C-alpha positions in Angstrom: 133.6 103.3 85.4 134.8 99.7 85.3 134.5 99.4 89.1 131.0 100.8 89.0 130.0 98.3 86.2 131.5 95.4 88.1 129.8 96.4 91.3 126.4 96.8 89.6 126.9 93.5 87.8 127.3 91.9 91.3 124.2 93.6 92.5 122.2 92.3 89.5 123.2 88.8 90.4 122.7 89.2 94.1 119.4 91.2 94.2 117.5 90.5 90.9 115.4 87.7 92.3 114.2 89.7 95.3 113.5 92.8 93.3 111.7 90.7 90.7 109.6 89.0 93.3 108.5 92.4 94.8 107.8 93.9 91.3 105.7 90.9 90.3 103.8 91.1 93.6 103.1 94.8 92.9 102.2 94.5 89.2 100.9 90.9 88.8 102.6 90.7 85.4 105.9 88.9 84.7 106.8 90.9 81.6 106.0 94.2 83.4 108.0 93.2 86.4 111.0 92.3 84.2 110.9 95.6 82.5 110.7 97.5 85.7 113.7 95.6 87.1 115.6 96.4 84.0 114.7 100.1 84.4 115.7 99.9 88.1 119.2 98.7 87.2 119.6 101.2 84.4 118.6 104.0 86.7 121.1 102.7 89.4 123.8 102.7 86.8 123.0 106.2 85.6 122.8 107.6 89.1 125.4 105.5 90.8 127.2 108.6 92.2 124.1 109.4 94.3 124.4 106.1 96.2 125.4 106.8 99.7 126.9 103.9 101.6 124.9 105.0 104.6 122.2 102.5 103.3 122.7 99.1 101.9 122.7 98.5 98.1 119.6 96.4 98.5 117.8 99.3 100.3 118.9 101.8 97.6 117.8 99.5 94.8 114.4 98.8 96.4 113.8 102.6 96.8 114.5 103.0 93.0 112.2 100.0 92.3 109.4 101.5 94.3 109.6 104.8 92.3 109.7 102.8 89.1 106.5 101.0 90.1 104.8 104.3 90.9 105.9 105.7 87.5 104.5 102.6 85.9 101.0 103.1 87.5 101.2 106.8 86.8 101.9 106.2 83.1 99.2 103.5 83.0 96.6 105.8 84.4 97.4 108.5 81.8 96.6 106.0 79.0 93.0 105.7 80.3 91.5 106.1 76.9 92.3 102.5 76.1 89.2 101.4 78.0 85.7 102.8 78.5 84.7 103.0 82.1 81.2 104.1 81.2 80.4 100.6 80.0 81.4 99.1 83.4 79.5 101.9 85.2 76.3 100.9 83.3 76.8 97.3 84.4 77.0 98.5 88.1 73.8 100.4 87.8 71.9 97.3 86.9 72.9 95.7 90.3 70.7 98.1 92.3 67.0 99.0 92.4 65.6 102.5 92.3 66.2 102.8 96.1 69.9 102.0 95.7 69.4 98.6 97.3 70.9 95.4 95.9 68.6 93.5 93.5 68.1 90.0 94.8 69.9 88.3 91.9 73.0 90.6 92.3 73.2 90.6 96.1 76.6 89.6 97.3 76.9 86.2 98.9 78.8 85.3 102.0 82.1 83.6 101.1 83.1 80.5 103.0 86.8 81.4 103.5 87.0 80.5 107.2 89.7 77.8 106.7 91.3 79.3 103.7 94.2 81.7 103.2 93.3 82.6 99.6 96.3 84.8 98.9 98.5 81.8 99.4 96.6 79.9 96.7 98.2 80.4 93.3 95.0 79.5 91.5 93.1 82.2 93.4 95.8 84.7 92.8 95.5 84.0 89.1 91.8 84.6 89.1 92.2 87.7 91.2 94.9 89.0 88.8 92.6 88.3 85.9 89.7 90.1 87.5 91.9 93.2 88.3 93.1 93.1 84.7 89.5 93.4 83.5 89.0 96.7 85.3 89.5 100.0 83.5 93.1 101.1 83.8 92.5 104.0 86.3 90.5 101.7 88.5 93.2 99.0 88.4 95.9 101.6 89.1 93.9 102.9 92.1 93.4 99.4 93.5 97.1 98.5 93.0 98.4 101.7 94.6 96.0 101.6 97.5 96.0 97.9 98.5 99.1 96.4 97.1 101.6 99.4 97.3 99.8 100.7 100.4 100.0 104.3 99.3 98.0 106.9 101.2 95.2 108.8 99.6 97.1 112.0 99.1 99.9 110.3 97.2 97.6 108.4 95.0 95.5 111.5 94.2 98.7 113.4 93.4 100.2 110.6 91.2 97.0 110.0 89.3 95.8 113.6 89.2 92.4 112.8 90.8 90.5 114.1 93.8 90.1 112.2 97.0 86.3 111.8 96.4 87.0 110.5 92.9 89.5 108.0 94.3 87.0 106.7 96.9 84.3 106.4 94.2 86.7 104.5 91.9 87.7 102.2 94.7 84.1 101.5 95.6 83.2 100.7 92.0 86.3 98.6 91.5 85.6 96.6 94.7 82.1 95.9 93.4 83.4 94.6 90.1 86.1 92.6 91.8 83.6 90.9 94.1 81.3 90.2 91.2 84.1 88.8 89.1 85.4 86.6 92.0 81.9 85.3 92.7 81.6 84.3 89.0 85.1 82.9 88.5 86.1 81.5 91.9 83.4 81.1 94.5 80.7 79.6 92.2 83.1 77.3 90.4 
């Protein structure tokens, strides 16, 4: 027990920063990332006997972390009653005319990003994170799992208990809202 505790303490010191960086990238929230890292090390301690030295400790910890992040989004999507997607869907409806074409005042603009790498810009990342945070929980979870965690459709549908067509509809609506939010809060600033 003492050897296990000492070894895990060394792993905490050695790998915490990398694990935190990855968790923060996947969740866009420092407090959430810290909680997930803590859960990762608790799980590693509880299941230490399942560690096979065929992989490195870092690889094993990252696999636990990835599962904890998936669990986080799964739980978050189950709490969907915290927001009302119907309100956002009504907003989307106003963007299109009766022929399902963009109304002139809502038509997306072409973004001048030719010489910019926006994801390297901390201010843009903050605006993007804020825009994602305004989405309904299920929409945000779908976006995070699909584009940040790079999960495939079947995995996302299974984790969130939705159909593939529902996922694509959610992603479509979420992208419309993200684009609108970014245009209002970044590109027109």
